Structure formats: C-alpha cells, structure tokens
C-alpha positions in Angstrom: -107.7 54.3 -34.3 -106.2 53.3 -31.0 -103.8 55.6 -29.2 -100.3 54.3 -28.8 -98.6 55.2 -25.5 -94.9 54.9 -24.7 -93.6 52.6 -22.0 -90.7 53.7 -19.8 -87.5 51.8 -20.5 -86.6 52.0 -16.8 -89.8 51.4 -14.8 -91.8 49.7 -17.6 -94.9 51.9 -16.8 -97.0 53.9 -19.2 -96.9 57.6 -18.2 -100.2 59.3 -17.5 -99.6 62.1 -20.0 -98.2 59.9 -22.8 -95.3 61.3 -24.8 -95.6 64.6 -23.0 -94.6 63.0 -19.7 -90.9 62.2 -20.3 -88.2 62.2 -22.9 -86.4 59.9 -25.4 -82.8 58.8 -25.0 -81.3 56.8 -27.8 -84.8 55.9 -29.1 -86.0 54.7 -25.7 -88.6 56.5 -23.6 -87.9 57.6 -20.0 -90.8 58.9 -18.0 -90.7 62.1 -15.9 -90.9 60.0 -12.6 -87.7 58.1 -13.5 -86.1 61.3 -14.8 -86.6 62.9 -11.3 -85.1 59.8 -9.7 -82.1 60.0 -12.0 -81.5 63.7 -11.3 -82.0 63.5 -7.5 -80.0 60.2 -6.9 -76.9 60.6 -4.8 -73.6 59.3 -6.2 -72.9 55.9 -4.6 -76.5 55.1 -3.5 -78.1 51.9 -4.7 -80.7 54.0 -6.7 -77.8 55.8 -8.4 -76.1 52.6 -9.4 -79.4 51.1 -10.6 -80.0 54.2 -12.7 -76.5 54.0 -14.2 -77.0 50.4 -15.1 -80.3 51.2 -16.8 -78.9 54.2 -18.7 -75.9 52.1 -19.9 -78.3 49.5 -21.2 -80.2 52.1 -23.1 -77.1 53.6 -24.6 -75.3 50.3 -25.2 -78.0 47.6 -25.6 -75.7 44.8 -26.6 -72.8 44.6 -24.1 -69.7 42.9 -25.5 -68.5 39.8 -23.9 -64.8 39.7 -23.5 -63.3 36.2 -23.4 -59.7 35.4 -22.9 -58.4 33.4 -25.8 -55.2 31.3 -25.5 -52.5 31.8 -28.2 -52.3 29.1 -30.8 -48.9 28.1 -29.5 -50.1 27.1 -26.1 -51.2 23.5 -25.8 -53.4 22.0 -23.1 
C-alpha cells in the first residue's frame, strides 16, 4: 500500500514528516513552515497580506460575487 502524504494548501509542498509536520484548518493542511511564516509575519507586510488572502481562501473557498442589479423600474 502506498503512503499518502498531505500537500500544504499555502505553499503546495509535501512536508517532510507528513501529517506530523503541520495542522489542518477547515479540512485543508498547512505545513509547519507556512505556520511559522503566518505567526511571524508583521501586520501590513506583503507576506502578511499574502497569508491573510490564503487563509481567507481556506476558510471561504467560494467567494461571493456581488453584482449591482438595477431595479425593474429603471429602463435603459
């Protein structure tokens, strides 16, 4: 039987220690290297903003698209 290794949802790498080298967030795996980057990133840095975007995607995988609809009474 082949071993199945997780793939990090942020860096897309397979951790060296498999499941013991990270954690799961909302069913997605995050490796310990990315975990350290998330924890040590300074607020406002590009790394911080990138991490926030990745975490939002993990927590909310299908962003809603808001479109402005015109009322039925408005004619073009």
